[in-house]
NUDO-414570 format. One record per residue (C-alpha): x, y, z; residue in three letters. Coordinates in steps of 0.001 Angstrom, whole numbers, plus 524288, in hexadecimal, padded with zeros to 5 digits. Example, Ala and Ser with C-alpha at 12.3 -4.5 7.8 and 13.67 -1.06 7.14 Angstrom:
residues 2
8300C7EE6C81E78Ala 835667FBDC81BE4Ser 
//
This chain:
residues 427
79FC88704038230Met 7A5D88674C377EALys 7B3D286905372E2Ile 7B3B486F9F36561Phe 7A6598752736247Gly 7A47087B493552DAsp 7AD8B885ED35922Asp 7B8D1880F3361A5Gly 7B52C880393704EPhe 7B4628897637C2CArg 7B11988A17389FFAsp 7B330892933968ELys 7C234893873985CPhe 7C6D388A023A3BAAsn 7BAB9881AA3A156Gln 7B621875CD3996BGly 7BCF4876B638BC0Leu 7C507882AE39064Leu 7CA6987BD039CA9Ser 7D8F887AE439DC2Lys 7D7DC86BC939E7EIle 7D04886B4339239Phe 7D81C8758338AEDLeu 7E4E186E3838E58Asn 7DEBF860FF38954Gln 7D8E58674137D05Phe 7E4CD86EB637816Phe 7ED798623337B1AAsn 7E41B85B24371B6Ser 7E47686635367F0Leu 7F3498657C3685CAsn 7F3648576136571Phe 7EA1185A2A359D8Phe 7F28886526354BFLeu 7FE7F85C3E35528Asn 7F793850F034ECALys 7F2FD859BC3439BArg 800D885F42341C4Asn 7FC7886D1F345C4Ile 808138738B34AEBPhe 805268821034A9CSer 7F8BB8886F34FCDIle 7F32D895C435341Tyr 7EBD5898B236045Ile 7E3958A53B36248Ala 7DA338AA5C36C77Tyr 7CFAE8B48736E9AAsp 7CF7C8BE1737A6EThr 7CBFF8B53E38594Arg 7D3FF8B50A391DBLeu 7D53D8A63939197Ser 7DC3C8A5A5384B8Ala 7E9998A61338B12Arg 7E82489AB03949BPro 7E1F2892C9389C4Ile 7ED6B8965D38084Leu 7F6E8891D938B0ELys 7EFE28844738BCAIle 7F0498830337CF6Ile 7FE878863537C1CLeu 8016E87C343870FSer 7FAFB871BB37FA2Lys 7FE78873F8370B4Leu 80B0086D8136F67Lys 813978693136390Asn 80F228743435ABELeu 817DB87C39352E6Lys 8116F8895B354F5Asn 8068C88EFD35CFFIle 8032E89CA1358A5Phe 7FBAD8A41C362A3Ile 7F4308B02F35D80Ile 7F94B8BABE36690Asp 7EC218C1BD36900Arg 7DD9D8BE4236963Pro 7D8358BC1535B9BVal 7CB508B78C3558CThr 7C8328AA2F351BBThr 7C7218AE33343A4Pro 7D4D08B36234451Tyr 7DA2D8A613348B2Leu 7D1F889E7F33F3EAsn 7D6F68A73433366Tyr 7E4F38A489338CDLeu 7E1F18968633917Ser 7DEBC8968F32A5FLys 7EA7689F7C326AALys 7F40E897F232E07Lys 7ED8188A8D32B90Asn 7EEDD8885333A12Ser 7E8BF8825D34618Phe 7E34188D7B34F0BCys 7DDBE88DC235C95Val 7D49F898D136084Met 7D25489B1536F6FIle 7C4A98A20136F72Thr 7B6E489FAB37559Ala 7B1498A89F36AC0Ser 7A5878AFA736F6EHis 7A5CE8A95A37D45Phe 7A9D18B1C538981Ser 7B73B8B42D38E71Trp 7B8208A8363976AAsn 7B58A89EB938CE4Tyr 7BFD689AB2382DEAsn 7C114890D637833Gly 7C7B888C5F36B89Phe 7C5F788C2C35CB5Lys 7CF138840135410Phe 7D2E68868C34628Phe 7DAF287F0C33C66Lys 7DDCE8852432F09Gly 7D40488FD53305FGly 7C8438875533491Asn 7C35C8827E34165Lys 7C94587477343E0Ile 7C12986A0033F3BThr 7B89F8601334760Lys 7C1DD855AE344F0Asn 7CD2285D5934A94Asp 7C562860B935693Glu 7C202851EE35879Asn 7D09E84E6F35750Ile 7D3968587936258Val 7C869852F736A90Ile 7CD26845023688DAsn 7DAB3848FC36D28Tyr 7D4BA84F38378CBLeu 7CD888430637CE1Lys 7DA8F83B0D37B5DLys 7E2B084335384AALys 7EDAF8393E384F0Gln 7F02C83A8437693Gln 7F132849743766DThr 7FE6D84A0C37C24Lys 80A9784C52373F7Ile 81732847BE3788ASer 81FF9851FA37E94Lys 82BC184CFD376A7Lys 8240F85089369CBAsn 81FD485E3936DF4Ile 826AD86942366BBLys 827338775336B15Lys 81BEA87FE2365DDThr 81E7688DEB36192Asn 81499896C436782Ile 8135A8A4423602ELys 809D78AF6A361B5Lys 805868B65C355A4Lys 7FA748BE4A34F85Phe 7F91E8BBC13411BPro 7F0D88C5D333A46Lys 7EBAE8BCE732EC6Asn 7DD748BE0C33339Tyr 7DE298CD063367AIle 7E4888CFC53293BAsn 7D9E38C759321C5Ser 7CF1C8CF993286FIle 7D5798DC87325FEAsn 7D91C8D964317B5Asn 7CB8E8D3C7314E3Lys 7C3C18DF6D31B00Phe 7C93E8ECF13181ELys 7BD8C8F5C731655Thr 7B2E78F87132076Phe 7A5438FF4B320A7Pro 7A38B90C8632673Ser 79B84908083320ALys 79CB890851340FCLys 7A1108FA4934403Ile 7A3D98F599351D8Ile 7AABC8E917353B8Phe 7A91D8E1B4360F7Asp 7B4928D8D836334Leu 7AED38D1F136EFDAla 7BBBC8D38E376A9Tyr 7BFEC8C82436E42Gly 7CB148C41F36538Ser 7C6BC8CDAC35A61Ala 7CB638D878363B1Ser 7D9658D43636055Ser 7D7B78D8F735251Phe 7D23E8E67B35559Arg 7DF3A8ECCC350D3Lys 7E1038E39734560Asp 7D4528E22733DC4Leu 7D0308ED7A335F6Asn 7C1058EB65338AEIle 7C4528EDF23473DPhe 7CD148F97D34498Lys 7C2778FF8433BCBLys 7B7068FE3D344D9Phe 7B39A8FF1A35354Lys 7B6F18F35635C53Ile 7B1748F0A8369C8Ile 7B4198E640373AAAsn 7C1EC8E3653702ATyr 7C9AF8E59037CF4Arg 7CA2C8D6DB381D7Phe 7CF688D2FD38EBCAsn 7CD7D8C40438EC1Gly 7C0AA8C426395E2Lys 7B7DD8CC7F38D68Asn 7B6828C51438095Ile 7A89D8C59937BBCAsn 7A4E48CC6B387F2Lys 798788D4AD38519Lys 79E958D706377D4Ser 7A0108D0B236A6FGly 795EA8C7E536302Ser 7909E8C2C036F84Asn 78BFF8CFBE37431His 789D38D75A36748Ile 77BD58DB2836A7EGln 77F598E20B37736Lys 78B238E87F3717AThr 782B68ECAD36562Phe 778E68F37536EE7Lys 783A78FADF375DDLys 78A4E9007D3698CLeu 7850A90CEF36366Lys 78D439123835808Ser 78FAB906E334EC4Phe 78A82900B6341FFAsp 78EA78F24B34492Tyr 793E38EAE834FFDLeu 79C2C8DF1034CDFIle 79E958D5BC35805Ser 7A75D8CA2835900Phe 7A87A8BF0D36336Asp 7B4B18BC5E36B36Gly 7BC998B53436000Asp 7B67C8BD07354A0Ala 7B1608B1CF34C69Asp 7A3708B6FA34EE1Arg 79DE48C42E34B77Val 790C78CA4F34DCEVal 78CCE8D73E34711Ile 782D58E11E34ACAAla 77DBA8ED7C343EBLys 778B98F98334A09Lys 769FE8FAE23493FAsn 7692C8EC54344C2Tyr 76FF08E42834F5EGly 776BD8D7B134E4DIle 778258D2CD340F0Ile 773A38C4CD33F4EGlu 77DEF8BB0033B14Ser 7750D8B6F033004Glu 7740B8C42E32AB5Lys 782D48C5D332B4FLeu 783CD8B94D3243AAla 77A758BE3631A26Leu 7825C8CB15318DFIle 78EDE8C40F31620Phe 788278BA9430CE3Ala 781678C4FD304CFLys 78EA68CCAD3047FTyr 796328C0812FF26Phe 78A928BDD42F522Ser 78D2F8CB1E2EE91Thr 79BA18C7982ED0CLys 79AFF8B9912E83ELys 792F78B3602DD64Arg 794DB8A4C62E068Asn 78AF089D962E91BLys 78D4A8A1032F71ELeu 78A0E89AFD3044CAsn 78C2789DF13125FIle 78BCE8951831ED7Val 783548971F32A71Gly 77F3C88EB4334D5Thr 772CC886BC337BFGlu 76E9E8915A34152Ile 76F9489C843379CSer 762548A3A233618Asn 75B4089D7232A1FPro 758EC8ABB032520Trp 767448AC45320BFLeu 765A88A041317CBLys 7597C8A727310E0Glu 7606D8B3B630EE1Gln 76CC08AD03308E9Leu 764388A53E2FFE5Lys 75F848B2C92F9FCLys 76D8A8B63E2F6EFIle 771108A8602F1C4Lys 77A3D8A4F32FCE6Ile 77986897133032EAsp 7790D8951D3111CPhe 78092889813160CVal 77C8D8849532389Lys 7868D8801332E15Ser 786B087B8033BF3Lys 78978885E7345ADVal 7983C88715348C9Gly 7A34D88E87342A2Asp 7A9CD8827A33D42Arg 79D1D87D9033715Asn 79A6188A7533089Val 7A7AD88BF132B6CIle 7A88F87D7B32624Asn 79C0487FAC31EBALys 7A1C588C53319D7Gln 7ADE6885E9314B5Ile 7A64087A3E30E81Ile 79C6888339307A9Asn 7A65788DD1303DBLys 79D578979730AEFSer 79FD78A60530AE1Ile 79DFF8A69331957Phe 7983089E8C324DFGly 792438A3EA3311BPhe 78BAC8A06633E4FGlu 780448A89C3441DThr 788B28AB453503FSer 7909D8B52A347C0Gly 79B6E8AC293428CHis 79ED18AEB133457Phe 7A82C8A75832B9ESer 7AE0A8AD2131F39Phe 7BB0C8A72831E84Leu 7B77989AB532534Asn 7B94B8A0ED33282Ser 7AEE08A6E933B4BMet 7B3F58B4C933C89Asp 7ACBF8C0F834287Gly 7B7448CA6F33E02Ile 7B7088C63B32FE4Tyr 7A82A8C5FE33023Thr 7A6B38D2EB335FCSer 7B12D8D91232BB7Ala 7A9198D316320C7Leu 79CAA8D951325BCPhe 7A3688E5E5325E0Leu 7A8588E3C231881Asn 79A818E1A0313B7Ile 795A48ED9E31AD5Met 7A0248F51831377Lys 79E038EEC0305B4Lys 78FF28EB0D30597Asn 788448F084310EDPro 77B038EE53309D6Lys 77BFC8DFB730CCAIle 77CDC8E1D231B3CIle 771AF8EC7831B6AAsp 768D98E39B31333Glu 76AC38D73E31AF0Ile 7693E8DE293284DLeu 75BCC8E28D3233DLeu 757188D52732107Gln 74EE68CE4132B31Lys 752CC8C08032F4FIle 745E58B96032E76Asn 749598ADEB33757Tyr 748848AFD1345C8Asn 752208A7D034E1AGln 751028A22535BD1Ile 75BCC8997A3628CVal 758408907236D9DIle 761EC889F037618Lys 75E0187E0B37D67Ile 76589873133842EIle 7665F865DB37CF7Pro 75E1E85DFB38629Asn 752A88681A384C8Lys 7527486778375EDTyr 7482585C9A37484Lys 73E878655237BA2Ser 73F8E86FA8370E6Ile 7413B8676E364F3Ser 732B68641A36281Lys 72F8D8729C36146Tyr 73B678749B3585BLeu 7362E869EA34F93Lys 7291A870BF34E44Lys 72FD887DD734AC0Leu 7377B8772D34004Lys 72B1F874AA338D2Asn 729E58833633633Leu 731428870A32969Lys 7345E893FA32F0CLys 73BCC88E5F33B24Val 7494D8891033AB2Lys 74F598826A34641Ile 75DDF87EC3348AEIle 761EA8776335489Lys 770708763E3581FArg 77957873093640ALys 7804687EC53693DSer 78F3A87E00367D3Ile 792698849E374AETrp 78647881EF37D72Glu 77F418755B38109Asp 772BE879E537AADVal 76B3F8774536DD9Ile 7689D883F336645Lys 75C618843F35EACIle 75B0588F0935400Tyr 74D318921934F66Ile 74BD089A4A34368Phe 73E6E89E9733F29Tyr 739588A843335C1Lys 72F498B23733B76Asn 725908B165330EFAsn 71D778A62B335C8Phe 70F858A3F033194Ser 705438A48633C04Lys 7054A895EA33DE0Asp 7137E894A733DC4Glu 7153289F3F34835Lys 70C888989735113Ile 7136A88BE234F76Phe 72074892233517BPhe 71BDD8994935DA1Glu 715D188D02363E7Asn 722858851536189Asn 72C4A88F6236344Phe 7285689BB1369F4Gln 71FF1894C8374E6Lys 7289F888743769DVal 7368888936371FFIle 738D08984F374B4Lys 731FB8979938265Asn 7385588B46386B5Lys 7454688A9C380E4Phe 749CF8973237B7FHis 
//
């Protein structure tokens, strides 16, 4: 796994990128970067994983010559820290492995309310490679003030923005993750039922949250909507009783249509290259442009900023409305629409997505054996194929979208080149 993917880095604790040796080297290099950039006050936060404390100990042993290190005194969500980074115009370190299991951990880095740039990442990596240059003379090291605090900027912003709620039976699944720390602070959690919030350091995402929403959904009986987060609550997946899991593209269309009723200027939203083509067709009908981005939080948000988009999203359930992927804000906005204009939700959920989607994972050295069949399929106008390298796995992911209204000849061609070959051999 390379250092710095599109969303920080992560690994099993005590292994690879999360080994004590590497963490000592990395944060020594980060310390050199912070000093060279004249960054002397930072915030550090963490989710509910047991490994947060030993990792924090390593970080504090390596970050020297800073004026202040503010440690958030309880587990918090990644959007919380991102928001704080913007409000305080500060450098922030989030210790989290997001939707991964408890024995993983990792990091996300923010500066001034945005993910740190590729250029900043490369500078840290260069310091890491030149270990002899990353030592600061002991004579020049000043004492750092380490303080614990829990600013409520983010919590107050959510509570002030969303004050009224629909009369529905809503269940929030907090995935034993960092959103659990807000259960007594956020009005949306106090208003509705919450489950899976008693974390113990080893149960984050365990049979809960967005990773397991389908199983949770089947177990529940008395509810209208189930809203599930991942471990650091930057992702949300929503399910409705008698419907099932709401597709990310339908959620995006719900938000887009809602905003189109409020603003007259030309609007656009950002989605990724693997968004179902159905969404672009539907957006065109309501005169909203679809801006395509590469997969990755930072890629989507950068496009959102450049194009002044009303929001950006990834099909995994990441939605960005304030230039930050935020599951809590997204779910609160969804409830707000349900309260003010429920017809939008009802009408869009009745629509049928006319593109089927299949995802194939294949190891890189096997790609040639499938490429000739993919080239044939690309000749069909009703088929769209996207190829991309996975961020977290050593595989190539192939996304095949196809309309199910083939002519007789097109259907035979598709079945011969996909159903009988690709699906059987590679799926």
